[in-house]
N, CA, C and O atoms as a CHARMM CRD file, in Angstrom:
* protein
*
  224
    1    1 MET  N      1.04200  -1.15800   0.52000 PROA 1      0.00000
    2    1 MET  CA     0.23700   0.52200  -0.16200 PROA 1      0.00000
    3    1 MET  C      0.31200   1.26400  -0.23000 PROA 1      0.00000
    4    1 MET  O      0.41000   1.68200   0.92400 PROA 1      0.00000
    5    2 LYS  N      0.35700   1.95600  -0.81100 PROA 2      0.00000
    6    2 LYS  CA     1.72200   3.55500  -0.85500 PROA 2      0.00000
    7    2 LYS  C      0.37100   4.07100  -0.79600 PROA 2      0.00000
    8    2 LYS  O     -0.73300   3.98500  -1.33400 PROA 2      0.00000
    9    3 THR  N      1.31800   4.92800   0.57200 PROA 3      0.00000
   10    3 THR  CA     0.92200   6.56400   1.20900 PROA 3      0.00000
   11    3 THR  C      1.50600   8.00400   1.51500 PROA 3      0.00000
   12    3 THR  O      2.54700   8.29100   2.10700 PROA 3      0.00000
   13    4 LEU  N      0.65100   8.74400   1.00900 PROA 4      0.00000
   14    4 LEU  CA     0.95400  10.00700   1.19600 PROA 4      0.00000
   15    4 LEU  C      0.51800  10.76200   1.96400 PROA 4      0.00000
   16    4 LEU  O     -0.49600  11.05500   1.32900 PROA 4      0.00000
   17    5 HSD  N      0.44600  11.42300   2.98000 PROA 5      0.00000
   18    5 HSD  CA     0.84000  12.41600   3.88800 PROA 5      0.00000
   19    5 HSD  C      0.55600  13.89100   3.26100 PROA 5      0.00000
   20    5 HSD  O      1.42100  14.57400   2.71400 PROA 5      0.00000
   21    6 CYS  N     -0.88500  14.28700   3.44600 PROA 6      0.00000
   22    6 CYS  CA    -1.10000  15.69400   2.65800 PROA 6      0.00000
   23    6 CYS  C      0.15100  17.15900   3.26900 PROA 6      0.00000
   24    6 CYS  O      0.75700  17.96800   2.56700 PROA 6      0.00000
   25    7 ALA  N      0.14900  17.00500   4.78000 PROA 7      0.00000
   26    7 ALA  CA     1.41100  18.09700   5.43900 PROA 7      0.00000
   27    7 ALA  C      2.65300  17.21500   4.70400 PROA 7      0.00000
   28    7 ALA  O      3.54400  17.14300   5.55100 PROA 7      0.00000
   29    8 ASP  N      2.91500  16.78000   3.94000 PROA 8      0.00000
   30    8 ASP  CA     4.48600  16.03000   3.56200 PROA 8      0.00000
   31    8 ASP  C      4.24700  16.79500   2.44600 PROA 8      0.00000
   32    8 ASP  O      5.15800  16.63000   1.63500 PROA 8      0.00000
   33    9 ALA  N      3.45700  17.51600   2.08400 PROA 9      0.00000
   34    9 ALA  CA     3.32300  18.52400   1.09600 PROA 9      0.00000
   35    9 ALA  C      3.52200  19.58900   1.13200 PROA 9      0.00000
   36    9 ALA  O      3.79500  20.20200   0.10000 PROA 9      0.00000
   37   10 GLY  N      3.46600  20.09500   2.14400 PROA 10     0.00000
   38   10 GLY  CA     4.16200  21.19100   2.93900 PROA 10     0.00000
   39   10 GLY  C      1.87700  22.60400   3.06600 PROA 10     0.00000
   40   10 GLY  O      1.61600  23.80500   3.01000 PROA 10     0.00000
   41   11 PHE  N      0.88800  21.05000   3.26700 PROA 11     0.00000
   42   11 PHE  CA    -0.12000  22.21100   2.63500 PROA 11     0.00000
   43   11 PHE  C     -0.43000  21.76900   4.91900 PROA 11     0.00000
   44   11 PHE  O      0.09800  20.79200   5.45200 PROA 11     0.00000
   45   12 ASP  N     -1.24000  22.67800   5.61300 PROA 12     0.00000
   46   12 ASP  CA    -1.96700  22.41000   6.49200 PROA 12     0.00000
   47   12 ASP  C     -3.17300  21.66800   6.49600 PROA 12     0.00000
   48   12 ASP  O     -4.24500  22.27100   6.45300 PROA 12     0.00000
   49   13 CYS  N     -3.12300  20.29900   6.54700 PROA 13     0.00000
   50   13 CYS  CA    -3.13500  19.17200   6.10400 PROA 13     0.00000
   51   13 CYS  C     -3.87000  18.25400   6.30500 PROA 13     0.00000
   52   13 CYS  O     -4.49400  18.23800   5.24400 PROA 13     0.00000
   53   14 LYS  N     -4.45900  17.06800   7.19100 PROA 14     0.00000
   54   14 LYS  CA    -4.28500  15.94700   7.64600 PROA 14     0.00000
   55   14 LYS  C     -4.49200  15.26400   7.20200 PROA 14     0.00000
   56   14 LYS  O     -4.69100  14.24000   7.85700 PROA 14     0.00000
   57   15 ALA  N     -4.64600  15.19500   5.57300 PROA 15     0.00000
   58   15 ALA  CA    -5.43100  13.94400   5.14400 PROA 15     0.00000
   59   15 ALA  C     -4.65800  13.28400   4.29900 PROA 15     0.00000
   60   15 ALA  O     -4.35400  13.98200   3.33100 PROA 15     0.00000
   61   16 VAL  N     -4.04700  11.79200   4.27400 PROA 16     0.00000
   62   16 VAL  CA    -3.70000  10.83300   4.52400 PROA 16     0.00000
   63   16 VAL  C     -4.01300  10.29500   2.80300 PROA 16     0.00000
   64   16 VAL  O     -4.91500  11.13200   2.77900 PROA 16     0.00000
   65   17 ILE  N     -4.06900   9.71900   1.50500 PROA 17     0.00000
   66   17 ILE  CA    -3.95500   9.37000   0.85200 PROA 17     0.00000
   67   17 ILE  C     -2.87500   7.67300   0.68700 PROA 17     0.00000
   68   17 ILE  O     -1.68200   7.54000   0.96100 PROA 17     0.00000
   69   18 GLN  N     -3.90400   6.55600   0.12500 PROA 18     0.00000
   70   18 GLN  CA    -3.94700   5.49100  -0.01200 PROA 18     0.00000
   71   18 GLN  C     -4.47100   4.93200  -1.03800 PROA 18     0.00000
   72   18 GLN  O     -5.45300   5.33500  -1.66100 PROA 18     0.00000
   73   19 ALA  N     -3.80800   3.94700  -1.25200 PROA 19     0.00000
   74   19 ALA  CA    -4.01300   2.99400  -3.02600 PROA 19     0.00000
   75   19 ALA  C     -2.73100   2.53600  -3.09200 PROA 19     0.00000
   76   19 ALA  O     -1.64900   2.89900  -2.63100 PROA 19     0.00000
   77   20 ASP  N     -3.34600   1.14600  -4.17200 PROA 20     0.00000
   78   20 ASP  CA    -2.22900   0.44700  -4.45100 PROA 20     0.00000
   79   20 ASP  C     -1.09700   0.55700  -5.36700 PROA 20     0.00000
   80   20 ASP  O     -0.18300  -0.24700  -5.54800 PROA 20     0.00000
   81   21 THR  N     -1.37700   2.01600  -6.07300 PROA 21     0.00000
   82   21 THR  CA     0.13600   2.74300  -6.88700 PROA 21     0.00000
   83   21 THR  C      0.28200   3.65800  -6.73200 PROA 21     0.00000
   84   21 THR  O     -0.54700   4.42400  -6.24100 PROA 21     0.00000
   85   22 GLU  N      1.52900   3.97400  -7.13200 PROA 22     0.00000
   86   22 GLU  CA     2.27900   5.59500  -6.83500 PROA 22     0.00000
   87   22 GLU  C      1.17100   6.58800  -7.76200 PROA 22     0.00000
   88   22 GLU  O      0.72500   7.72900  -7.64200 PROA 22     0.00000
   89   23 GLU  N      0.97900   5.25000  -8.92500 PROA 23     0.00000
   90   23 GLU  CA     0.70900   6.16300 -10.08600 PROA 23     0.00000
   91   23 GLU  C     -1.27700   6.92100  -9.65000 PROA 23     0.00000
   92   23 GLU  O     -1.74800   7.96000 -10.11400 PROA 23     0.00000
   93   24 GLU  N     -1.92200   6.01700  -8.74800 PROA 24     0.00000
   94   24 GLU  CA    -3.14300   6.08400  -7.95500 PROA 24     0.00000
   95   24 GLU  C     -3.09700   6.79500  -6.22300 PROA 24     0.00000
   96   24 GLU  O     -3.86300   6.75900  -5.26000 PROA 24     0.00000
   97   25 VAL  N     -1.95600   7.32100  -6.46400 PROA 25     0.00000
   98   25 VAL  CA    -1.78800   7.90800  -4.94100 PROA 25     0.00000
   99   25 VAL  C     -1.99800   9.66700  -5.86800 PROA 25     0.00000
  100   25 VAL  O     -2.46700  10.65300  -5.30000 PROA 25     0.00000
  101   26 LEU  N     -1.55000   9.65500  -7.24600 PROA 26     0.00000
  102   26 LEU  CA    -1.05800  11.01300  -8.33500 PROA 26     0.00000
  103   26 LEU  C     -2.75000  11.95000  -8.09800 PROA 26     0.00000
  104   26 LEU  O     -3.44400  12.94300  -7.87600 PROA 26     0.00000
  105   27 ASN  N     -2.55900  10.77100  -8.34700 PROA 27     0.00000
  106   27 ASN  CA    -4.29200  11.64000  -8.93300 PROA 27     0.00000
  107   27 ASN  C     -5.14700  11.19100  -7.74600 PROA 27     0.00000
  108   27 ASN  O     -6.30500  11.59900  -7.84000 PROA 27     0.00000
  109   28 GLN  N     -4.92500  10.55500  -6.79500 PROA 28     0.00000
  110   28 GLN  CA    -6.04000  11.25100  -5.74300 PROA 28     0.00000
  111   28 GLN  C     -5.01500  12.72900  -5.38500 PROA 28     0.00000
  112   28 GLN  O     -5.20900  13.90000  -5.71100 PROA 28     0.00000
  113   29 ALA  N     -4.24800  12.30300  -4.84600 PROA 29     0.00000
  114   29 ALA  CA    -3.35300  13.96800  -4.34500 PROA 29     0.00000
  115   29 ALA  C     -4.24500  14.53600  -5.24700 PROA 29     0.00000
  116   29 ALA  O     -5.39400  14.91100  -5.01300 PROA 29     0.00000
  117   30 ALA  N     -3.26200  14.59100  -6.92400 PROA 30     0.00000
  118   30 ALA  CA    -3.90300  15.93700  -6.97100 PROA 30     0.00000
  119   30 ALA  C     -5.48600  16.32200  -7.23100 PROA 30     0.00000
  120   30 ALA  O     -5.70900  17.50000  -7.50900 PROA 30     0.00000
  121   31 GLU  N     -6.86000  15.19800  -7.14400 PROA 31     0.00000
  122   31 GLU  CA    -8.08100  15.99200  -6.64500 PROA 31     0.00000
  123   31 GLU  C     -8.09600  16.26100  -5.27600 PROA 31     0.00000
  124   31 GLU  O     -9.01100  17.01600  -4.94600 PROA 31     0.00000
  125   32 HSD  N     -7.60200  16.00200  -4.66800 PROA 32     0.00000
  126   32 HSD  CA    -7.51600  16.47000  -3.76100 PROA 32     0.00000
  127   32 HSD  C     -6.60900  17.55500  -3.58300 PROA 32     0.00000
  128   32 HSD  O     -7.35200  18.40300  -3.08900 PROA 32     0.00000
  129   33 ALA  N     -5.71800  17.96200  -3.65000 PROA 33     0.00000
  130   33 ALA  CA    -5.43400  19.47200  -3.95900 PROA 33     0.00000
  131   33 ALA  C     -6.33700  20.65500  -4.75100 PROA 33     0.00000
  132   33 ALA  O     -6.34800  21.88400  -4.70200 PROA 33     0.00000
  133   34 LYS  N     -7.24900  19.41800  -5.67000 PROA 34     0.00000
  134   34 LYS  CA    -7.63700  20.64000  -6.50200 PROA 34     0.00000
  135   34 LYS  C     -9.13100  21.14900  -6.39500 PROA 34     0.00000
  136   34 LYS  O     -9.53800  22.21600  -6.85200 PROA 34     0.00000
  137   35 THR  N    -10.04000  20.00100  -5.56700 PROA 35     0.00000
  138   35 THR  CA   -11.32300  20.47300  -4.29600 PROA 35     0.00000
  139   35 THR  C    -10.52300  21.28300  -3.22300 PROA 35     0.00000
  140   35 THR  O    -11.01500  22.34800  -2.85200 PROA 35     0.00000
  141   36 VAL  N     -9.71800  21.00500  -2.86500 PROA 36     0.00000
  142   36 VAL  CA   -10.04600  20.67400  -1.42600 PROA 36     0.00000
  143   36 VAL  C     -8.95100  22.32100  -0.87800 PROA 36     0.00000
  144   36 VAL  O     -9.41400  23.18700  -0.13500 PROA 36     0.00000
  145   37 HSD  N     -7.53800  22.36900  -1.46700 PROA 37     0.00000
  146   37 HSD  CA    -6.27600  22.91600  -1.36700 PROA 37     0.00000
  147   37 HSD  C     -7.15000  24.72700  -2.61700 PROA 37     0.00000
  148   37 HSD  O     -7.14700  25.88900  -2.21000 PROA 37     0.00000
  149   38 ASN  N     -7.63400  24.32100  -3.79800 PROA 38     0.00000
  150   38 ASN  CA    -7.84200  25.19800  -4.47300 PROA 38     0.00000
  151   38 ASN  C     -6.57300  24.99900  -5.84900 PROA 38     0.00000
  152   38 ASN  O     -6.70800  25.75200  -6.81300 PROA 38     0.00000
  153   39 VAL  N     -5.38900  23.97400  -5.85700 PROA 39     0.00000
  154   39 VAL  CA    -4.48800  24.21500  -6.53000 PROA 39     0.00000
  155   39 VAL  C     -4.30800  23.14800  -7.29700 PROA 39     0.00000
  156   39 VAL  O     -4.49400  21.99800  -6.89900 PROA 39     0.00000
  157   40 SER  N     -3.77900  23.58500  -8.92600 PROA 40     0.00000
  158   40 SER  CA    -3.34400  21.99800  -9.78700 PROA 40     0.00000
  159   40 SER  C     -2.36000  21.52200 -10.21500 PROA 40     0.00000
  160   40 SER  O     -1.63800  22.23800 -10.90900 PROA 40     0.00000
  161   41 VAL  N     -2.04400  20.36700  -9.99300 PROA 41     0.00000
  162   41 VAL  CA    -0.90400  19.42500  -9.50500 PROA 41     0.00000
  163   41 VAL  C      0.40100  19.78200 -11.12100 PROA 41     0.00000
  164   41 VAL  O      0.35600  18.91800 -11.99600 PROA 41     0.00000
  165   42 THR  N      1.07300  20.58600 -11.27700 PROA 42     0.00000
  166   42 THR  CA     1.55400  20.65900 -12.50200 PROA 42     0.00000
  167   42 THR  C      2.56100  19.39200 -12.73400 PROA 42     0.00000
  168   42 THR  O      2.89900  19.10200 -11.58600 PROA 42     0.00000
  169   43 PRO  N      3.31600  18.34700 -13.76700 PROA 43     0.00000
  170   43 PRO  CA     3.60100  17.61800 -13.33300 PROA 43     0.00000
  171   43 PRO  C      5.11700  18.40100 -12.49600 PROA 43     0.00000
  172   43 PRO  O      5.71600  17.69800 -11.68200 PROA 43     0.00000
  173   44 GLU  N      5.55000  19.61300 -12.72900 PROA 44     0.00000
  174   44 GLU  CA     6.93600  19.27700 -12.03700 PROA 44     0.00000
  175   44 GLU  C      6.71600  18.94800 -10.41600 PROA 44     0.00000
  176   44 GLU  O      7.44700  18.27800  -9.68800 PROA 44     0.00000
  177   45 MET  N      5.50800  19.61600 -10.09300 PROA 45     0.00000
  178   45 MET  CA     4.48900  19.18300  -8.39300 PROA 45     0.00000
  179   45 MET  C      4.84200  17.81500  -8.56400 PROA 45     0.00000
  180   45 MET  O      5.45800  17.17200  -7.71400 PROA 45     0.00000
  181   46 ALA  N      4.37300  17.26900  -9.89500 PROA 46     0.00000
  182   46 ALA  CA     3.79000  15.88300  -9.48300 PROA 46     0.00000
  183   46 ALA  C      5.22400  14.56000  -9.07600 PROA 46     0.00000
  184   46 ALA  O      4.99600  13.35900  -8.93100 PROA 46     0.00000
  185   47 GLU  N      6.40400  15.11000  -8.98400 PROA 47     0.00000
  186   47 GLU  CA     7.67800  14.88300  -9.52200 PROA 47     0.00000
  187   47 GLU  C      8.06100  15.09000  -8.31300 PROA 47     0.00000
  188   47 GLU  O      8.70900  14.22100  -7.72900 PROA 47     0.00000
  189   48 GLN  N      7.70100  16.39600  -7.64700 PROA 48     0.00000
  190   48 GLN  CA     7.78700  16.38700  -5.80500 PROA 48     0.00000
  191   48 GLN  C      7.42200  15.10800  -5.54400 PROA 48     0.00000
  192   48 GLN  O      8.11000  14.09700  -5.40400 PROA 48     0.00000
  193   49 ILE  N      5.98800  15.31900  -5.48600 PROA 49     0.00000
  194   49 ILE  CA     5.38100  14.79900  -4.40500 PROA 49     0.00000
  195   49 ILE  C      5.41700  13.73700  -4.27500 PROA 49     0.00000
  196   49 ILE  O      5.61300  13.21400  -3.17900 PROA 49     0.00000
  197   50 LYS  N      5.18400  12.90700  -5.67900 PROA 50     0.00000
  198   50 LYS  CA     6.52100  11.11100  -5.73000 PROA 50     0.00000
  199   50 LYS  C      7.75200  11.14400  -4.83400 PROA 50     0.00000
  200   50 LYS  O      8.69900  10.35700  -4.85500 PROA 50     0.00000
  201   51 THR  N      7.65400  11.69900  -4.41800 PROA 51     0.00000
  202   51 THR  CA     9.59600  11.77600  -3.19100 PROA 51     0.00000
  203   51 THR  C      9.18500  11.07800  -2.53200 PROA 51     0.00000
  204   51 THR  O      9.47300   9.94900  -2.13500 PROA 51     0.00000
  205   52 LEU  N      7.91200  12.27200  -2.26800 PROA 52     0.00000
  206   52 LEU  CA     6.74600  12.02500  -0.36200 PROA 52     0.00000
  207   52 LEU  C      6.17700  10.74100  -0.62000 PROA 52     0.00000
  208   52 LEU  O      5.99300  10.35500   0.53400 PROA 52     0.00000
  209   53 ILE  N      5.69200   9.63600  -1.51400 PROA 53     0.00000
  210   53 ILE  CA     5.26400   8.25000  -1.03500 PROA 53     0.00000
  211   53 ILE  C      5.52600   7.78100  -0.09600 PROA 53     0.00000
  212   53 ILE  O      6.40000   8.55800   0.28600 PROA 53     0.00000
  213   54 LYS  N      5.46500   7.21700   0.47600 PROA 54     0.00000
  214   54 LYS  CA     6.30100   5.74600   0.83300 PROA 54     0.00000
  215   54 LYS  C      5.14800   4.55300   1.31500 PROA 54     0.00000
  216   54 LYS  O      3.93400   4.53800   1.52200 PROA 54     0.00000
  217   55 GLU  N      6.01000   3.80100   1.35100 PROA 55     0.00000
  218   55 GLU  CA     5.06800   2.85100   1.18000 PROA 55     0.00000
  219   55 GLU  C      5.01500   1.86500   2.46500 PROA 55     0.00000
  220   55 GLU  O      6.00500   1.59800   3.14700 PROA 55     0.00000
  221   56 VAL  N      3.47400   1.27300   2.73500 PROA 56     0.00000
  222   56 VAL  CA     2.80600   0.82600   4.00700 PROA 56     0.00000
  223   56 VAL  C      3.26800  -0.59400   4.36700 PROA 56     0.00000
  224   56 VAL  O      2.83600  -1.14600   5.37900 PROA 56     0.00000
């Protein structure tokens, strides 16, 4: 299971995104960023976010 904590990406947010693959985590993270934080994830941001995804 892959996990991303929104706070690790620099937001004051307790959301945790979990999925089976890195791609699924990134898709969910992009949707979360857009709907909750009003931020569009660029390809550059996605590359940085990838480094924050942990295997649980």
